[in-house]
N, C-alpha and C positions, 0 to 999 in steps of 0.2 A: 591490575585491578586489586582493590583493597579486599580485606576479609569480608565474607558474606555474613551479615548478622542474622540471628534467628528471624527478625522481622522481615528480612529481605527474601524469604524463601518462596514467596509468590508475588505476582505483580500488583496485587491489591495494596501492598504496603506503599509502593511507589505512587499509585493512584491517590491514596489518601494524603501522602506527604506532599504531592504536587498541588493538590487542591488547597492545602493549608498555606502553601507558599505564594500562589499566584493570585493576582487581582481577579475579582469576580468576573469582569468582562472578558479578560483573556482566557480564563477557565471556560467560560461559556462558548467563546469562539472555538476553542479546541474540542470540547466535549459535545457540543450541540449538533443536532440534526436539523432536517427541514420539517416544516409542517408540524404535525402532532408527534413526530419522531417515532412513527410506527416501524419504519424500515430500520432505523437505528437500533431499536429494541429487537427486531426480528433477526438481525444479523447474529446477535448473541444467542437468542433463543433457539435458532436452528442448530447450532453446535451443541447446545445443552440437551436437545432431544435425541441426539445420536447415541447409539450404544455399540460397543466394539465386541468382536468375536475373537478372543485370544486363542492361539494355538500353543500346545505344550510339547515338551520333550524335543525342543529345537535347540541347537547349539547357539547360544547368544553370548558366548564369552567375549565376542567382539561385535560391536555395532558400528555402522558406518552411515552417516547422513550426508556424505559428500555427493556432489553431482556436477555435471557440466551443463551450463546454460548460456546459449548464444555465444559459444566459443570460450567462455570463461569457466575455469575450474573453481568451484566454491566448496567450502568446508561444511556448509549448511544450506538447506533450502529456505531458510528464514532471512528475508531481505527487508530493507527499509523502504516504506512507501513514500511517494513524493508528498511533501507538506511544505507550506509556505512559511517564511519568516521565523526560522528557528531562533533568531535572536529575541523573539518575544519570551523565550523560555530560558535562555542562558546567553551571556554576552559573547561567547565564542560561536554560537549558532551552529551552522552547518559544518564548520570545520571540526568542532567537537564530535558531531554525529559521524562524520566521515572517518575520523580516527577510530572510533569505537567499532564501526562496521568493518574496517580493515582488520582490527584485532580479532573479530569473530569469524573472519573469512566469509563475510556476507556481502551481497551486492547492496548498494545504496542508490536510490533514485532521487536525485536532487530536483527541486522544483524550479520552474521558470521564475517564480517569485522568491527565490532564495535571498536571504539577507547577507550572504557573503558571496564574493565573486566566484565565478566558475573556476578561475585559475587558482584561487586560494583553496577551494574545496579539493581540487585535483592535487595540489601540492601536499595536502594533509592526508590524502587517501592512500592506503596500501592495498585496497581491494578494488574491484571494478565499479565504475560509476556509470549510471545512465542519467539522461536528462529528460525530465517531463516538460511537455509543452502544452499551452493553450493556444488555440487558433486565434490570433490577433487580427484585427482589421488592418493593422499596419504590417503588411507582409515583409516590408524591408526590415523592420525591427525583428520579426521572427527569423528571417534569414540570417541576420547578423548574430543572433544568439546561437543558432544551429552551427554556424561557421566557427564561432568561438569554442563551443563545446567539443567539436571534432578536433580542433587544434590543441585543446587542453588534454585530450586523451580520453574523453568520455566514449563509451563503447556501444551505446544504443540511444535512440530517441523514443520517448514514450508519449504518444499523443493522447491527451484526454479527450474523449469523444462524447461524454455524457453531460457536457456543460455548455450548450448553446446560449444558455442564460443561467444565472445562479438560482438555485432553489430558494424557497421562502424560509430562510433561517431566522426564525422568530426571536430566538435569544439575542442574536446580533441586532435585530431591528429594535427590540425593546431597550437594549443597552445603548443604542446609537453608536455601535462599535466602529472605530476607525483605527487604522494602523498608527501607532505613535510616530510623531515627526522624526524621532531619532533612529527609527528602524525603517529601512528602505529596501525595496526590491532592486538591488544594486546592479543587476545585469541588464536592466532596461533603462532607456531614456526616462528621466524623471517626469518629463511632460506627459508620458503615457500613464504615470502612476499617481498623478495628483489627486484624483477622486478617491483613492483608497485611504487617503489621510483626512478626508472631510467627514465629520460626524454630523448627524442630524437626528432630531427626535423622530422616532418611528421608522428610521431607515439606517442602513449601515454603509460605511465607506466601501466595504467589499462588494456589496450589491451594486452600488452606484458605479464603481470602477468597471465591473463586469458588463454593465449595460453600455458603457462608453466604448470599451476596448475589445470585447469578445465578438467575433464574427459569427453570427448565427446562420450564415448561409453555407457553412461548411458541408460538403457532401463527399461521397466516395470518390468522385472525379478529382477532388483536390489533392488526394494522396500522391498523385503523380508529381505535383509541384514540389512536395517535400522530398520525394525520391530523387528528383533531378538535382536537388541542392545538397545532398549528403549521401555518402556511401555507407553510413551507419545503418544497422538493422532498425526497423521500425516496429514498434509495439503499440497496439491500440489498447487503451485503458478505458473501461466502461462498457464492456460487452456483457449482456445478460441473456441473450436469446440465441437459439440455434440459427435463426435467419441471419442475424448480423455476423455470427461466427463464420458461417459459410461465405458470406460476402467478404469478410476479412481475408479468408484463405484465397478466394478468387482474385483479390486485389494484391496478393503477394506479400502481405505483411509477414513479419518474422515471428511474432508471438502475440498473444492477446492476454489481457488481464480481466478476469471476471470481477466486476466491481460495481457497486452502487454509490461510489464516492463517500463511503463511510456513513451512508444514510443521510447525506447532506444535499441530495438533489431531489429526485422524484420520491415523495413520501408515499408509501404503499408499493414501491417497486419490490421485486423479488429479493429475499435475502440471498447473499452470494452463494452460500453452500447449497441452497436449493436450485440455483441456476447452473451451478457447475456441471452436473452430469450432461445436460443437453448441449452445452457448449462443447464439452470434450467430445461428445459423440458426433458433432457436426464438422469437426476439422480433422485433417489427416493426423495420424499419430506422431508425425515428425514436427508438427507445429506446436510449440510449447504453450500450455495454458497455465497462467498464474492466477492467484486469487488474493483479494484483500477484502477486509470488512469483517469485524467481529472476532478476529483471531486474538486470543488472550493467553493460551497455554500451548505447551508442546503437544498435548493430546489433540488440540484443535488442528495443529499443523499436520499431524498424522492423519486425521480424518479427511482433511482437504486433499492430501496426496493420495489416500486410498480411493477417493472419488475422482481422481484423474488430474489433479493439479500437479504441475512439475515443481512449483515453489509457491510460497506465500509471501506477501508483503505486509509488514506490521506498521501501523500508524500511531494511534494515540499512546500506546504504552511506551514507545520510543520517546515521545515528548514528555511523558511523566518522568522517565529517567533523566532526560536532559534538564528538566526543571529542578529536580532534586539534587543532582550532583554532576551536571555537565557530561563530559566524556565518560567519566566513571559510572555515572548513572545509566547512560545508554549501554555501556559495556555490561553492566550487571543485568539489565533487562534481557539483553541478547544471550548472556550466559545462562540465565534462568530458563529461558525458552529452549535453548539447546539441550540443557540437562534434562528438562521435562520430556523433550522429544526422544532423547537417548533412552530414558526409562521406559517410555511408551513402546519404542521399538523392541526392547528386550522383553517386556512383559506381554507384548502381543505375540511373541514368538516369530517376529518378522524383523530380523536384525539389520536389513538394508532397506533403503528407500525402494529399491526395485522389487522387494518382497511385498510391498503394500499394494493391494488392489481392492476392488469393491467387496470381495469376500471377507474383508476384515471388518465390515460394517453391517450391523443387523438392520433389517427392514421388515415391517414397520418397527417403530421404537420398541425395544424389548423383545423382539422376535428372536428365536434361536437360530434361524436360517436366513441366509441372504437370498435375494432374488438373483436370477440368472445374469442380469445386467443392471447397471446403475440407472436409476430413473429420476426425474425431477422431484418426485415426492419422497425422495430419500429422507429418512429420519423424521417424518412427520408423525 
């Protein structure tokens, strides 16, 4: 990784630099949420309302943010969330992202709509890879992708469960956004992807494609179909309630991700940090809970882990880094977040991830004392 410039010392530099480089419609596709974008804003606001309770006179000469997750040893709890079409942001696409994740010792979740082949991503990776799935009407196509991922060495399947249809992403509709013809979801038959390349006034190719290809009849009973076709761990992404968390545990999933799709699905849904405590409380302690949505700093990572997350997944900041400087840009984003988390652990007086629990967070905002147990109104 190249030298860190003064401007690189927080992720806002990369956000501004990416916006200056990207076409307006691609920027909106990445940054936008659904509806009035209330949930998109709430994801950040929830983190900003939290206050930490530092402890003193603790030996913090050594800090440790390593962990084991689904059998993989990681150097950081900061992973890369699944996002489609990385080649929109850099010619090397997911290959560059995978290399940067490996350098950071982080897990990367590749998307089913990746713009590089699963095999090329796996060849570039030096860290664990998971594959995200949407439930397609064409189960044969879904089964084929799962088989290829397992053969390529991917270590888990992440099924997105909050997208029976695509939310009303008004920026994309206003722009008539469609995936450019030279960028393709190369791991699927192109007959399945044709609609994603069709633009139209007042609608987006992304929404049209989802209406054609996503199966809205998916239920809990269908998880057995996926289990029968792969020995890989199954992670459900898009859990926001205790009720669904309990059902996930009852159906034998291996982990869940507290996620509202980065504010891109149901506008008005709970911000992820607010939903986290009830999800954690609803599942056995042996079932890992991850979180994505709104994480922008290492302090945000510490807050999520203190409230019960085992790890977090980063979305938009990774694409900012990718747009600015490819692999090096993603590596810098991950290095910044890791350094911020390291500082937070030391200054909190909790030098290991295992030392973080709900007593590190004040409730309500600004209070000097924690509640006995974490609750969904955390940090309000």
